[in-house]
C-alpha positions in Angstrom: 54.1 32.5 -12.5 52.1 34.2 -9.8 54.0 35.9 -7.0 51.8 33.8 -4.7 53.4 30.7 -6.2 56.9 31.7 -5.3 58.2 30.5 -1.9 58.9 33.3 0.4 62.6 32.6 0.5 62.8 32.6 -3.3 60.9 35.9 -3.4 63.3 37.4 -0.8 66.3 36.2 -2.9 65.3 38.0 -6.1 68.2 40.1 -7.2 67.9 43.8 -7.8 68.7 45.1 -11.2 71.0 48.1 -11.7 67.9 50.2 -12.4 66.6 49.5 -8.9 64.1 46.8 -9.9 64.4 43.1 -10.0 65.6 40.8 -12.7 62.0 40.0 -13.4 60.7 41.8 -16.5 57.0 42.0 -15.6 55.3 45.4 -15.2 56.9 47.5 -12.6 55.2 49.0 -9.5 54.8 52.7 -9.2 56.3 54.7 -6.4 52.9 55.0 -4.7 52.4 51.2 -4.9 55.9 50.6 -3.4 55.3 53.1 -0.6 51.9 51.6 0.1 53.6 48.2 0.8 55.2 49.8 3.9 52.0 51.2 5.5 49.2 49.4 7.4 46.1 51.5 7.7 43.5 52.0 10.5 40.0 53.3 10.0 37.6 54.8 12.6 34.4 52.7 12.5 32.8 49.5 11.2 33.1 50.6 7.5 36.4 51.5 5.9 36.4 54.9 4.2 36.0 55.0 0.4 39.5 56.5 0.1 41.0 53.4 1.8 39.1 51.1 -0.6 40.3 53.1 -3.6 43.8 52.9 -2.2 43.6 49.1 -1.9 42.3 48.9 -5.4 45.3 50.8 -6.7 47.6 48.4 -4.9 48.8 51.1 -2.5 48.3 49.4 0.9 50.0 46.6 2.7 47.0 46.0 4.9 44.8 47.2 7.7 44.9 47.0 11.5 41.7 46.3 13.4 40.4 47.6 16.8 37.2 47.0 18.7 35.7 50.1 17.1 35.8 48.3 13.8 33.6 45.5 15.0 29.8 45.8 14.6 29.6 42.0 14.5 32.0 39.2 13.5 29.8 38.5 10.4 29.8 42.2 9.4 33.5 42.4 9.9 34.1 39.3 7.8 32.0 40.8 5.0 34.0 44.0 5.2 37.3 42.1 5.0 36.2 40.0 2.1 35.4 43.2 0.3 38.8 44.6 1.0 40.5 41.3 0.0 38.6 41.3 -3.3 39.8 44.8 -4.0 43.4 43.7 -3.2 43.1 40.7 -5.4 42.0 42.8 -8.4 44.7 45.4 -7.8 48.0 45.6 -9.7 49.7 44.0 -6.7 47.1 41.2 -6.3 48.3 39.8 -3.0 46.3 39.2 0.2 46.2 42.2 2.5 47.8 41.9 5.9 44.9 42.1 8.4 46.4 42.8 11.9 44.8 42.5 15.3 46.0 42.8 18.9 44.8 39.5 20.3 47.1 38.8 23.2 44.6 37.5 25.7 43.3 38.8 29.0 42.4 42.5 28.7 44.1 43.0 25.3 41.7 41.5 22.8 40.0 43.3 19.9 37.8 40.5 18.7 35.4 38.1 20.4 36.7 34.7 21.3 39.9 33.6 22.9 42.2 33.6 24.6 40.6 34.5 27.9 43.8 34.2 30.0 46.4 36.9 30.1 50.1 36.2 29.5 50.8 36.6 33.2 48.1 34.0 34.0 49.6 31.5 31.5 53.1 32.3 32.9 51.9 31.3 36.4 51.0 27.9 35.1 54.3 27.5 33.3 52.6 25.3 30.8 53.7 25.3 27.2 50.6 23.3 26.3 48.4 26.1 27.9 50.3 28.8 25.9 49.9 26.7 22.7 46.2 26.4 23.3 45.9 30.1 23.8 47.7 30.8 20.6 45.5 28.4 18.8 42.4 30.1 20.4 43.6 33.5 19.2 44.2 32.0 15.7 40.6 30.7 15.6 39.3 34.2 16.6 41.3 35.9 13.9 40.5 33.5 11.2 36.8 33.6 12.0 36.8 37.3 11.4 39.1 37.1 8.3 42.3 38.4 9.9 45.7 36.8 9.3 48.3 38.5 11.6 48.2 38.6 15.4 50.2 41.5 17.0 51.2 39.0 19.7 52.8 37.4 21.6 54.6 39.8 24.0 58.2 38.5 24.1 59.3 41.0 26.7 61.0 39.9 29.9 59.0 41.3 32.9 60.4 43.5 35.6 58.7 44.0 39.0 56.4 47.0 38.8 57.1 47.5 35.1 54.2 48.7 33.0 53.7 45.3 31.3 53.9 43.5 34.6 51.2 45.8 36.0 49.1 45.2 32.9 49.6 41.4 33.2 50.9 41.3 29.6 54.2 39.4 29.9 54.9 35.7 30.6 57.8 35.8 33.0 60.8 37.5 34.5 63.2 34.8 33.2 64.1 34.9 29.5 64.1 31.1 29.1 60.5 30.9 30.4 59.4 33.7 28.0 61.0 31.8 25.1 59.2 28.6 26.0 55.7 30.2 26.5 55.8 32.9 23.8 57.2 30.3 21.4 54.3 28.0 22.2 51.7 30.8 21.7 53.3 31.6 18.3 53.2 27.9 17.3 49.5 27.9 18.2 48.9 30.8 15.9 50.8 29.1 13.1 48.6 26.0 13.5 45.6 28.1 12.5 47.4 29.9 9.6 48.0 33.1 11.4 51.3 35.0 11.5 52.8 35.8 14.9 54.4 39.1 15.8 57.0 39.2 18.6 56.9 42.5 20.5 58.4 45.0 21.6 62.0 44.8 20.3 64.6 45.2 21.8 62.6 44.7 25.0 60.0 46.7 26.9 59.9 44.8 30.2 61.8 47.5 32.1 59.5 50.3 31.1 57.7 52.0 34.0 55.0 53.6 31.8 53.3 52.6 28.6 54.3 54.4 25.4 50.7 55.1 24.7 50.8 57.6 27.6 54.2 59.2 27.5 57.8 59.1 26.0 59.8 56.2 27.5 63.5 55.9 28.0 64.9 52.5 29.1 68.4 52.8 30.5 69.3 49.2 30.7 73.0 48.7 30.0 73.8 47.2 26.6 75.2 43.9 27.9 72.1 43.3 30.1 69.8 44.4 27.3 71.3 41.8 24.9 71.6 39.1 27.5 68.2 39.4 29.0 65.7 41.5 27.0 66.8 40.5 23.4 67.2 36.8 24.2 63.5 35.8 23.5 63.7 37.6 20.2 67.0 36.0 19.3 65.6 32.6 20.1 62.2 33.0 18.4 62.8 35.3 15.5 63.2 32.5 13.0 59.8 31.2 14.0 57.8 34.4 13.7 56.8 36.3 10.6 57.0 39.7 12.2 58.8 41.6 14.9 57.4 44.8 16.3 59.9 47.6 17.1 59.4 49.6 20.3 58.8 53.3 20.4 60.9 53.6 23.6 64.5 54.9 23.5 67.4 52.8 24.6 70.5 55.1 25.2 72.8 52.0 25.5 72.1 51.5 21.7 71.0 54.9 20.4 69.5 58.2 21.6 66.5 57.7 19.2 63.5 55.5 19.8 64.1 52.0 18.5 61.7 52.3 15.7 63.7 55.3 14.3 67.1 53.9 15.1 69.2 52.3 12.3 71.4 50.9 15.1 68.4 49.0 16.4 66.1 48.3 13.5 68.9 47.3 11.2 72.0 46.7 13.3 70.6 44.8 16.2 67.6 43.1 14.6 68.9 42.4 11.1 72.6 42.3 11.8 73.1 40.7 15.2 69.9 38.6 15.3 69.8 38.0 11.6 66.1 38.4 11.5 64.8 37.9 7.9 61.1 38.6 8.3 59.1 41.8 8.4 59.6 44.5 11.1 56.6 46.6 12.0 56.4 49.7 14.1 54.4 50.0 17.3 51.7 52.6 16.9 53.3 55.9 15.8 50.4 58.2 16.7 51.2 58.1 20.4 52.8 60.6 22.9 55.9 58.5 22.9 57.1 59.9 19.5 54.9 63.0 19.1 58.0 65.2 19.5 59.5 63.8 16.3 56.9 65.3 14.0 53.8 64.5 12.0 52.9 61.2 10.2 55.0 61.9 7.2 58.2 62.7 9.1 57.6 59.8 11.4 57.2 57.4 8.5 60.4 58.7 6.9 62.4 58.3 10.1 61.2 54.7 10.5 61.8 53.8 6.8 65.3 55.2 6.9 66.1 53.2 10.0 65.0 50.0 8.3 61.5 49.5 9.8 59.6 47.7 7.1 56.0 48.7 8.0 54.7 51.8 9.7 51.5 51.6 11.6 49.2 54.4 12.7 46.3 53.2 14.9 43.9 56.2 15.2 42.5 56.7 11.7 43.0 56.6 8.0 44.4 60.1 7.5 47.7 59.6 9.3 48.5 56.5 7.3 47.6 58.2 4.0 49.9 61.1 4.8 52.7 58.6 5.7 52.2 56.7 2.4 52.1 59.8 0.3 55.2 61.2 1.9 57.1 58.0 1.4 56.0 58.0 -2.3 57.0 61.6 -2.9 60.5 61.1 -1.3 61.0 57.9 -3.3 60.2 59.7 -6.5 62.6 62.5 -5.7 65.4 60.1 -4.8 65.4 61.1 -1.2 65.3 57.5 0.1 67.7 54.7 -0.5 66.0 52.8 -3.3 67.7 49.4 -2.8 67.0 49.4 0.9 63.5 50.5 0.3 62.9 47.6 -2.2 64.4 45.1 0.2 61.7 46.1 2.7 59.0 45.9 0.0 60.1 42.4 -1.0 59.9 41.2 2.6 56.4 42.6 3.0 55.3 41.1 -0.3 56.7 37.7 0.6 54.7 37.8 3.9 51.6 38.8 2.0 52.1 36.0 -0.5 52.5 33.4 2.3 49.2 34.3 4.0 45.7 33.5 2.8 43.1 36.3 3.0 41.8 34.8 6.3 38.7 33.0 7.4 36.0 32.5 4.8 37.8 35.1 2.7 40.2 32.3 1.9 37.8 31.4 -0.9 39.0 34.5 -2.8 42.6 33.3 -2.8 42.2 31.2 -5.9 41.0 34.2 -7.8 44.0 36.1 -6.6 46.4 33.4 -7.8 44.7 33.2 -11.2 44.8 37.0 -11.7 48.2 37.8 -10.4 51.1 38.6 -12.5 54.5 38.8 -10.9 55.2 42.5 -10.5 58.8 43.6 -10.5 60.0 46.0 -7.8 61.3 48.6 -10.2 61.2 52.3 -9.6 61.5 54.8 -12.4 64.9 56.4 -12.5 65.3 59.2 -10.0 67.8 61.8 -9.0 70.6 60.6 -6.7 69.5 60.4 -3.1 70.2 63.5 -1.0 70.4 63.4 2.7 69.4 59.7 2.9 71.1 57.6 5.6 
């Protein structure tokens, strides 16, 4: 049976064999293919580099993230994404790529189309219907281009003079209102077959500066952080396919940025909130985390914390370095294999649940017909050293 024919929950429930694979006896994935499931790649212009296309053909990429620089025209982008999806469908993994876009509305839009209003403007109306329409509008824009994941909505609770408040990117200063409107936006996305991403866990509303500009430390006490900032995520996590982890640090939970913190990425998100979907990093090629090392080291920190997917937004090279580093450490037994495979299965379940997007959906039949159900087995390795 094709992995695309398996319900996401059934896929997630597959048991691991003692050898580190699954009970399925189909051909195993290589370390490079497993590592690739945990990386989403960016590229610098309208055409993806040949190295990225080759990587997709080898089954060593979870997906791509798009920016305005990738758009020559909607038609050209759709052709490019169809080409990438065909390559993915013929790969050993043979699942639709995740195609991610920031399409929040207002000033934060990467593709032509809706929504025109910012989250703050929708918040001023207080209308769940308006939020739903904006989510649906964003879904139309993504599907028209061939994308299937929106890196939205912002589920952060605003603070006066906070960075997101100034940028008009959050719905409200009350958690209940954020839940109502962000939830409606996510429902609008789902109505168009696009996965929603709640961001930025465990809450970025109190930040005074954007992490794209500088390191950020949010000193909200733990009780308030959980009662106010985490509440929208706790209420909505079961209705969103993805949650984005913040690159800010929260000393009440851990000294490390959330994306590198096992206490946050695993303890708070998986343990306390019981989130079962895919976690993705905020962009890791920003000043917020530059002090923690290069792409390979950043990817290792995030993976060990329990972040499922790492995302680098500036170009292909950083993502390639991250994927290669994860693969080499996996081969050497320097990463916890069972935890690694759990992340891979979550990502593969999400990929299986999404079509290739827009007109590229026509390729999904070919994917289903050609897919075998790959196990998540890694060749035997030395016992992990230094893994957390």
